[in-house]
N, C-alpha and C positions, 0 to 999 in steps of 0.2 A: 593404539588410539585415544584421546583425548574422551573421558567419562561425556559431556556435553555432546561431545562430538559426534560420538557412536549413540546417541540415542537422536540427536537432528537426523540421521544417516537412516535411524531403523524410520521415524517418521514419514523423513523422504519415500522410505521403499513402500509402505502402504498408502502413500498420495499415491504415487505411481499406477498403484496396482487398482486404483479406487477402494481400496480398503479403511482407509483414515474416517475413525469415529469423531465426530465435536455432539457437544452437546448444543440443545438445540432451546431458542428462545421462548418457553413456554409461556404464556400468558393465563387468560381467563377460559373456564370448561362451561359450557350455557350450552345444557342439555346436549341436540346433538354434535355441536360446535366445536371447536379448539380453535384459542389464538394463538396463532406460530409467529414472532418475529413481526405481528404488529398486524396479522392478515388471520380471517376469522374463515376457520377450514374446516369441510364435513371431518371429521374424525373418526379415520377405521385404524387408527391403531392403537388402542384404549385394549385393556382386558378387562375393562368394567362388564362385562358379561349381558348384567340382567339390567346395566342404568339405574343400580342402587344410590352410585354417588352422587346421581342427578333428580337422587327424591327428596325433594322440598320441603314435603311433609314428614317422612323421616326424620332428614336435619332438624324440623322446627321441633318434635317431639324432642329429641336427641338434648336440642339447645333448652327447651322449657325444664328437663329433668337435668340439665347442668345449672339451670340459675334458680330451681327449686330443693333439689338434694346437695347433699354435701358427698365425699368422695372418689370425687371426677379431677383428681391431681393430676396436672399435665407432666409429674417426673416421679417414677416411685424410690430412684436415689438411693437401690442399692439392688442386689442379685436377691432373684427369689428365695433361695436358701439363708439371707439374711433377714432384710426387713421388705423385703420388696413382695411379697408373697400376699395382696391387696384381697378383702374378698371377692373382689371381681372376678381373678381367676378362678376360685374358686367354682363361680356362679357359671362363666363359663364355659369350663371341664365336665361338668354334670349337664349342662346341656345339650354338648356334644355324646356325652355316653349316652346320654336316653334319645337323642338321633335316631342314631347307630347302635343302639344295646349293645352299646361295648361295654365290658367291667372297668375301662379306665382309660380318660385321655392326658392328653399334656400340650400345654401350649407353649410354641417357640417366639423370639423373636423376628425370624421370616421362613420362610421356605430356603433361603441355603443355609440358614446353623440348623433346619432340622437333618437336612442331607449331609452335610458337613460333621455332626456332629453323632446320627443313629445310627450309620454304620462303622465308623470307626471303635466306638462303645460296644457295638455288640460282635465283631468279627474282626479277626486277628492272625496271627500267624499260624497255619496249620489250618485257616477255615479257606473257601475260596467264592468268590462275589461273580456269579453271570448276569451280566448286565447287558439289554438292548442297547446295539449299538448307537441307537438314536436318541438314548438319554441325556438329561440335561447338563451342563457344565458342574451343577451342583453335587449329583450323584456321583460324576466322572473324580470330583474332584474328594468325595466323602471315599471312594474306592481308593483312590491313593494315598488319604493320608492313615485307613485302615490299616495296612499292611499287610491285609489280606491277598495272595493271590487273586486273580480276574483275569474274566474270561470274558468279550463282550461277543455275543452272537448279533448273526445277522439278523437286519432288525426285522421284528414281527415274524420271523421265524421260526414256528416252534417243532420246527423237525430238527433245526439244528440246535435250538436249545438242549434239545431229547439227550442228541446225540454228543454231547459237553457233560452232561447228566449224566449220561451211564457212564461215559469213558472216567468220570470222574467219581464214581460209589467205590467210596471203600478207603480211596486216597484222604481224606480232606475230613478234618473233624467235625466241620459243621458245610453245609451248603447252604448258598444265601441267593435268590431270586430275585434281580430287581429292574423295575419297569415304571417307564408315566404308564397311565390310563387314555390321556389323550396326546399325544407327541405336540410341543409347541409349537414345532417349522412345519409340521405337514400336514397336522390336523387331523390325522388318524388315530383309527383306534386299538387297544393292544385286547389281544385273546383272551380276557381274565377268565374264561372256563377252565381253558385250555391249562393256561398256568397254573393255576387252583389241580388240576388234574394229575398235571407234571410236579406241582408242588408233593402232592400225597403219595403218588409212588414212589419218586426219589428222597423222602422225608427229608424237603427241605424248607428254607423258610421265606414266605414268601414276604417282601414290600414292596409296596404300588403308589407310587406319587399323583395325588387325583389334584395337582394344581391347575388344572384346565380342565376338570372336569368337573371338579364341585361346583357346586350353583346351576351346574349348564344339562345335568343329566340325572334321573334317577327326578320318581313323583315328589322327594322333599328337599331335592337338589343334591343329596349327599353325595352322586357321582357314578361314572359306570361303574362303579361296584355295586350300585342299588340297584341302578337301571337292571344288570347281570345277575343279581341275586347272590354275590359271592361276598357279601362284607364279615360274615360269620368264619368264613377259609379262608380268608386274608390276614397274615399276622401282623400286619401293621400295615395301617393307609393316613400317606399323609394328606393335609390338604394347607390348605392355603388363603390367610384373610384376606391378602390383596390383587385380588382381581376377581372373581366375579362376585365375593362379600365387602367390597367396596371399605375394606378397612387394611390391617396391619396385623404383620405376626404369622404365624402360623399355626399348626395344629396336629399330632397326631391320633389315631385310637388303637388300641391294644390290648392284652390284659395286663390285670393287676401284677404277675410279677416282672413284667415286662418294664412297667410303669417304672417299680419301685427300682428295678437295677439300670433304668435311665437318668435318672434324678442325682444317682449316687456315681455314676460313670459317664453322661454323656458331657464333654469337655464345653462344648456352644452353649451346652445349656448354664454349667454351674457357672461358667468364667463369666457371666455379660451381665450386665445390668437387667433388670425385666422393664417390660413394658408401661406404659405409665399407666394409671388406671383411666383416665378418660377412655383411652385406644383401648382397654378390653371390655369398657360398658361399653362402647358402641361396637365394636364386634359382635355382643351377644344380643345388642340391637338389632344386625344388619343379617345374622346367623337364623334369628328367629322370621325376621320377614321372608327370606328368600325360602325358607321352607313351605309357604303358602303360593309361590309364582310359577306353578306348573304352568299356569299359562301361557307366560313370558316364555319361558321355558320351549316350550313347543312351535311357539310363533320364531324365537330363534333359528332352532334345527331346521324349521321349513323356508326361512328367507336365506337360513346359508345355501341349504339346496338349489333352493331357484338360483342363487348367483352361479352359484359351482357350474351349474347346469348350459345356463347360458356361457359364462366363460368357455367351457367345455365343445361348446356346439359354433363357438367365435375359430375355433381352432388350438386354443391354450393347454399347456396341463397343468393340471389343474388339481394334485393330488385330497386325501383325504377323505372325512363321512362327517364331519363338525361343523360349529361356529367361526371355524380357522378356515379360511380361504387364501391359500397361498398359491399365486402364479408364476410358476417356474418360469423365469428370462434365462438364465444358464449362465452369462458373464457377468461382474463386477459392473464393467460399464454401460450394459442393458438397465442390469436393475436399478442403477442411479436417474440411469436416462427416463424412465417409467416413472421414477417416483417426482423428479422433477415435471415429465408432463403431468402427473397427477395433481403435483400440487398446484400448475399451470389453470385447472382449472377447478382448484379449489377444494384437492381432497386432500388429505392427509392417508397418504400411505407410501411405509420407508421401507427402503431398502434392508433387507437379511444378504446376509455374505461372509463368508468364511472370516472365521473359523466357527460360525453360530451354524452353517450349513457347509455340506461338503462343497468342495470343489467346482468349479464348475457347476453347480446346483443354486446360486443366486436366485433371487425372487422379492416378491415385492408382496407382503403377510398383510391379508387384509383380515380383521377381527373384527365383526360380528357384533352388534350391541342389543339389546330386546325392545330398545324403543328407539328404535329404526325401524322405517316403513319400506316398505318394496320403491317405491314412487323416489324413495331416497337415495338408492342407488341402482335404478335400474337402465343409466346411462352408462356406466362407468364398464362394462365388457364394447360399448362400442368404440367407447374413447381408449381402449385400451387399443382394442383393434386397430383404430386410427391410428395408434402409434406405432403399432408392427408395420404397417403398407407403407 
């Protein structure tokens, strides 16, 4: 088949299966609302979990700092190992080390850069990576790039993980356990205390991705690892600035030896242009600000629990126990239909379909934020019930 005809046939197949993705026409954001294709809608599809992106006082303070100071360039023009290692990197990494009580921190361009770079740098032939079945695509891709043997354990099934660890003992150079803390599609939580116990029992390296946990869990917003008291027992904690911290980039905290090794061996760190100083300075500001937002964290989780409870009472399958509230619809067609129903009511709740979720587990993924109130969302269970009837 001629190449473009082949591509068109693939697109047609996605369209028939209600799996075709298109880029939305996103306009201005204004507090709780977002402009989509010229229409203002309640935004329930953002990862700005603390509402920091809309904090006008924080933005004003940042603007004043940019106006009054220097060192806020919009480009680094180089990798960190050449001339891109601006002093804001050092300040941001020292602040992460202080908050986590960690020996070392390292900042990356994105969470995807972190996950496709850390695993291949540390693991290879002769090693085994054990990954939760529901881990993010970036973890899956990093695992594949590494060349290490890998197995996926059943989602959040610590018994299955222990079986795999026991069966692998003595057969590999190193064992790695990799998990998200808050799973991005179901909104449920990893059992970090049990994972730490298994890591210690079998001599494994434990890597935890806090992309959706950082900012939301823990007294200082350090994630589920802080909330469960497991920070010191996890070998590498990965977090992102692109979600609750309302910026760009990602980070990992670890011991100094691992940091030195990643600087020398992590290809997605070595061979990429560094983040702009202006972004790093903003990340430092939001990181410090969110550490004092415990009231907002408590409010956000209470709000999510109320919405989840009302949806369950209305007869819907709504897994999880976090600020991510997924409403399972099953088929791709039904997820698209519900998204259209919500859109007609002025709500942005986007359909999530395979391969982001398993087949026949399509859903609307409602992402709540701390700048919402109950009266902003209390009508949604009735709206979804009307759609289903």
